[in-house]
Every structure is written in C-alpha cells, then in structure tokens.
C-alpha positions in Angstrom: 68.4 -79.5 -22.5 67.8 -82.9 -24.6 64.1 -82.0 -25.6 63.2 -84.4 -28.2 59.9 -82.2 -29.2 62.3 -80.0 -29.9 64.9 -81.9 -31.6 62.2 -83.6 -34.1 61.1 -79.9 -34.8 64.2 -79.0 -35.7 65.3 -81.7 -38.1 62.3 -81.4 -39.7 62.7 -77.5 -40.3 66.0 -78.5 -42.1 64.5 -81.3 -44.0 61.5 -78.8 -44.7 64.2 -76.2 -45.6 66.1 -78.3 -48.3 63.1 -79.8 -49.6 61.5 -76.2 -50.5 64.8 -75.6 -52.3 64.6 -78.4 -54.2 61.0 -78.2 -54.9 60.2 -81.8 -53.6 58.2 -83.3 -50.6 59.5 -83.0 -46.9 57.5 -85.6 -45.3 55.7 -84.3 -42.0 55.7 -80.3 -41.2 57.4 -79.7 -38.4 55.8 -78.2 -35.1 56.4 -74.4 -35.4 55.3 -73.9 -31.8 58.0 -74.9 -29.5 59.1 -71.6 -27.5 63.0 -71.9 -28.2 62.5 -71.7 -31.6 62.1 -68.0 -31.5 64.9 -67.5 -29.0 68.4 -66.7 -30.2 70.7 -69.4 -30.8 73.4 -71.0 -32.7 73.6 -74.2 -34.6 75.3 -76.3 -36.8 73.7 -78.6 -39.6 75.4 -81.5 -40.5 74.3 -83.9 -43.5 75.7 -87.2 -44.2 75.2 -89.7 -47.0 75.5 -93.5 -45.9 77.2 -92.2 -42.7 79.4 -89.9 -44.9 79.8 -86.3 -44.3 77.6 -84.5 -47.1 77.9 -81.1 -46.0 78.1 -79.4 -42.4 77.6 -75.6 -41.9 76.4 -73.9 -38.6 76.8 -70.9 -36.5 78.8 -69.9 -33.7 77.4 -67.2 -32.0 72.9 -66.8 -31.4 72.2 -63.9 -33.8 69.0 -65.1 -35.0 65.7 -67.4 -33.7 66.6 -70.9 -33.8 64.1 -71.7 -36.1 65.8 -69.3 -38.5 69.3 -70.4 -37.6 68.5 -73.6 -38.5 66.8 -73.3 -41.3 69.5 -71.1 -43.1 72.3 -73.3 -41.9 70.3 -76.4 -43.8 70.2 -74.5 -46.7 74.0 -73.7 -46.5 75.0 -77.0 -45.4 73.1 -78.6 -48.5 73.7 -76.0 -51.1 77.0 -73.7 -49.9 79.4 -76.2 -48.6 82.4 -75.2 -50.3 83.9 -78.9 -50.3 80.8 -80.2 -51.9 78.5 -79.7 -54.9 75.4 -78.6 -54.4 72.5 -81.1 -53.2 71.2 -83.0 -55.7 67.3 -84.1 -56.1 68.1 -87.4 -56.7 70.6 -87.3 -53.1 67.6 -86.0 -50.9 65.9 -89.0 -49.9 69.4 -90.7 -48.9 70.7 -87.7 -46.9 70.4 -88.0 -43.1 69.9 -84.3 -41.0 71.8 -83.7 -37.6 71.3 -80.3 -35.7 73.9 -79.5 -33.1 72.2 -76.8 -30.7 76.0 -74.9 -29.3 76.0 -73.8 -25.7 77.7 -70.5 -25.3 81.6 -70.7 -25.7 84.0 -70.1 -22.7 87.7 -69.1 -23.2 90.2 -71.7 -22.2 93.2 -70.5 -20.6 96.4 -72.3 -20.8 100.3 -71.5 -20.3 101.5 -73.4 -23.8 100.1 -76.1 -26.0 100.5 -78.8 -23.9 98.7 -76.9 -21.0 95.9 -76.4 -23.6 96.0 -80.2 -24.9 95.5 -81.1 -21.1 92.7 -79.4 -20.9 90.5 -80.3 -23.4 87.7 -83.0 -23.2 87.3 -85.4 -25.8 84.2 -86.6 -27.1 82.4 -83.0 -24.7 84.5 -80.3 -26.1 83.8 -78.4 -29.4 86.0 -75.9 -30.3 87.1 -72.9 -31.9 90.9 -72.0 -32.5 90.9 -68.5 -33.4 94.8 -66.8 -34.6 95.5 -63.8 -36.7 92.2 -63.6 -38.5 91.7 -67.3 -38.9 89.3 -69.0 -37.1 88.5 -73.0 -37.2 85.9 -75.1 -35.0 85.1 -78.9 -34.9 81.9 -79.6 -33.4 82.5 -82.7 -30.4 81.7 -84.6 -33.0 84.5 -84.6 -34.7 86.3 -86.7 -31.8 85.3 -89.6 -33.1 87.2 -89.6 -35.7 90.0 -87.6 -33.9 90.0 -88.7 -30.7 93.6 -87.8 -29.7 94.1 -84.2 -28.3 97.1 -83.7 -30.2 95.3 -85.0 -33.6 92.5 -83.4 -33.1 94.3 -79.4 -32.5 96.4 -80.5 -35.6 93.7 -80.9 -37.7 92.0 -77.9 -36.0 94.8 -75.8 -37.3 95.2 -77.2 -40.5 91.1 -76.2 -41.3 92.0 -73.1 -39.8 94.9 -72.7 -42.4 97.9 -73.3 -40.2 100.8 -75.4 -40.3 99.8 -78.3 -37.6 103.0 -77.4 -35.6 102.2 -73.8 -35.7 101.8 -72.3 -31.9 102.1 -69.0 -30.6 101.2 -67.3 -27.3 98.4 -65.3 -28.9 96.1 -68.3 -29.7 93.0 -67.9 -28.7 90.5 -70.9 -27.6 87.1 -71.3 -26.8 85.1 -74.3 -25.7 81.3 -75.1 -26.2 79.0 -78.1 -25.2 76.1 -79.2 -27.9 73.2 -80.7 -27.8 72.4 -82.5 -30.8 69.3 -84.2 -32.7 70.0 -86.8 -35.4 67.6 -87.6 -37.9 67.7 -91.3 -37.5 67.6 -91.3 -33.6 64.3 -89.5 -33.6 62.4 -91.4 -36.1 63.6 -94.6 -34.5 62.1 -92.9 -31.0 59.2 -91.9 -32.8 58.3 -95.3 -33.8 58.4 -97.0 -30.1 
C-alpha cells in the first residue's frame, strides 16, 4: 500500500507534532481526511540528521488510530528516545522524518538458529525477537547497515540485552513488512 497521499499526510503529522511541542512553525499542515488515518495501525517514526539516526520509536501492534500512533511516536522519537537527548529547537530544521507503517507480524517457524537465518529475507523482513521477557525489533531498513543475516540477528540479540552468541529453543521470532515514506523523497515527488 504505497499511497503517496497517505505518506505525505503521515510525514506532515509527525513533523507538525514535533514543531508544536517545540513551539516552531511546521510548514504545510497535514491533510487529515485520508480514511486510513482513523484505522488502528502500528508505526515507527525515524528521525535523521545528515543521514545519521537522531531518534526512532514505534509500536509493534495496532492499538490506536494511525494518525494518533504517528503523532505519539514522532514525539517519543524526538523527545524520549533514551539513546539521544531531547531534540532542540535549533535542530528542528535539519531533521528528516521517515514514517514506517508496519504490516501484521507473523511467526517464523525454525528448528535452530541456522534454520532461522536461512529464512530471513534481507532488506524485506522486519524482525521481532523475544525471550525471557526481553524483546527487540529491527525495521527492514536496518538491513542497509547489517546486510548479513548472522550480523543482523546478533545485533538484534544485543539490542534485546542478550549475548550475541545466545541461543535457546524457546526464542520467539516474528517478521513483518513495512511501507515507508521518507520526507526527502516525498518533497522531491511534490516538486515534479
């Protein structure tokens, strides 16, 4: 569902939420008429500055309307991502916004770690790893930096607070796809 009208609305909702929190002008107001905005959805909002991660927070399950989920995740990515200080007003103009709309996750069935690694689709699969009350996810975009399945899974284990060589038969893995919209790409399309 690569709907550029929806994508522009979502990116603008995210940027407007951050701008309102900072007390600065956001630019063009988002179009809130798209019917998908009222349906429950799970999203991630990723902020970058000069192509470097500046915040990324999201939802794995659709629990609130799409527009609300994007707004709340944008605020969390800008001001509550524990890896970064809260976004400052002076940074606002330099950040780029990306919104990822998650598809439904599905369980991955595997006998062992090599079997799991063989099933992962680099660049396509978002992956959720769970074990013993710990959970972590990587969006499909993370494959750009971690292209090898073993490297990807090791980093995901580390993110979940597990050793990179950890394995247990009760590890739970789910995969999902995303539709993503980058602010910079939408702007280019609008100018054509």
